[in-house]
Every structure is written in C-alpha cells, then in structure tokens.
C-alpha positions, 0 to 999 in steps of 0.5 A, spaced: 560 255 895 554 251 899 548 255 901 549 253 908 556 256 908 553 263 906 548 263 912 550 266 919 547 263 925 547 268 931 543 270 937 537 274 936 537 281 937 531 285 941 529 289 935 528 283 931 522 281 936 517 282 930 520 277 925 521 272 931 514 272 932 512 271 925 516 265 925 514 262 931 507 263 929 509 259 923 513 254 928 507 253 932 502 251 927 497 256 930 498 255 938 502 261 939 496 265 935 491 262 940 495 264 946 496 271 943 489 272 941 487 271 949 492 277 950 490 282 945 486 288 946 480 290 942 483 291 935 490 289 937 494 285 931 496 278 935 503 279 932 503 285 936 502 281 942 507 276 940 512 281 938 512 284 945 512 278 949 519 276 945 521 283 947 521 281 954 528 279 956 525 276 963 521 270 959 523 264 956 519 266 950 524 272 949 529 274 944 534 272 949 533 264 947 532 265 940 537 264 934 536 266 928 539 264 921 541 270 916 542 270 909 543 276 905 542 281 910 535 278 911 532 273 917 530 267 914 529 262 920 529 262 927 530 257 933 527 258 940 530 253 945 531 253 953 532 249 959 525 246 961 524 244 969 517 242 971 514 244 977 513 237 981 507 239 984 504 243 979 496 244 979 494 244 972 486 245 974 487 252 972 490 251 965 486 253 959 483 246 956 486 248 949 493 249 952 493 243 957 495 237 952 502 241 951 503 242 958 502 235 960 508 234 954 513 237 958 520 233 959 523 235 966 531 237 965 531 237 958 533 242 953 526 244 950 526 246 943 520 250 943 520 252 936 524 252 929 521 255 923 524 257 916 521 261 911 518 257 905 522 259 900 528 257 904 526 250 906 529 244 904 536 247 904 539 244 911 537 250 915 532 246 920 537 240 921 543 246 922 538 249 928 537 242 931 545 241 931 546 248 934 540 246 940 544 239 941 551 243 942 547 248 947 544 243 951 551 240 952 554 247 954 548 247 959 550 240 962 543 237 959 543 230 957 537 230 953 533 234 948 525 235 948 520 238 943 513 237 941 510 236 934 503 234 931 503 227 929 499 230 922 506 234 921 509 229 917 515 232 915 517 235 921 516 228 925 520 225 919 526 230 920 525 228 928 525 221 927 531 221 923 535 225 928 534 220 933 528 223 937 523 218 940 516 219 942 515 219 949 508 221 950 502 223 946 496 227 948 490 229 944 489 236 941 483 240 943 480 243 936 480 250 935 479 254 929 486 257 930 490 251 931 492 248 924 492 240 927 487 235 930 489 228 932 495 228 937 501 232 939 507 228 941 512 229 946 519 227 943 525 226 947 533 225 944 538 222 949 545 225 948 550 220 948 557 222 952 562 225 947 
C-alpha cells in the first residue's frame, strides 16, 4: 500500500488550531511570526496568538478554511485556502510596510492558497501535491476559475513544484527585510487558470 493511501485528508477541527498555527508558521517562512508578534502581549508566545487567530471561525485565517493531513492519528500537514476578493478602492497607506508587498500581490476572484506545510519527515511523499489537487477541486466547487498563491523566489523547491503544476508568475514585489522573515529578494504572485472540465 502506498503511503498516501494511508493518509486521511479532512477538514480541520477547532481543537487542532495550535497544530495549524505551528504548520502555518512553517508555511509562511516567518511572515506569520511577524504578524503574530505584533499582536502578542508582553511575554506571550506568538504561537498562542496564532492559535487564537485560527480558533476564530469568522476570520479567513480560521480552522474552517483549513484541511489537514492525518497519518497514524497524527496531523502531519495542512492547507489553508479561501476565496480572495480584493477591494478595488483599498487604500494601502495604512498597511504595515513589511506586509505591503504581500497585500499588493492579491489576485481578485481567485481561490487563494494561503499556506501549505508538511512536517519535514513527511516531505517528498506527495502530500503537498495532494493538497494542491484538493485546492483545485475546492476552487471548482466554488465556481472560481483560477487559483493564486505567493511564494518567495528564494524558496526554490516550492517554486519548482508550483511551476510543475501549471502556475505562472503574474507579479512580483520586493520583500522588506525583517529578522523574523526568512527570505529576501522578491515575493512572487503565481496564478493558475483552470481549464474547463
């Protein structure tokens, strides 16, 4: 039996928000850590901030928009994705300058793959690709004809995967350096147009 046949992909539960926050921290290469650090109270663990955020069902960054991969009763990976609609008259002057590049890389009317992460020991087994396939299915279910994601150009492994799956670069913005963010260079908006079935 193939490894993937033993992995269950299912909607996340609120009680799993801590694990989701851990995985999203990995997926974001430090961007989530930066955001959570700004919302943390003195001596508060930033993962506690992330957990509280994912426990909130009213946010896009919620367990309700997460799919987890479970193997042997253990969560080993997650996908966070939701429909992206961009306000046309959005005034970005109030946006944190560190976060502004990512705000500029939003694709209106797309199914936005906000984060995909798999714990290191389970990488290279097809879980990431399976998550991407699930995102395409969900996008079609919602009547959306395209998917979008943001990837750091320095994250060559992820960029190679997205290239192989038919994603194309649409725009790029220079990363604002910060000690918590693991990459410099450019962040890339990649978009995939879905072909009619």
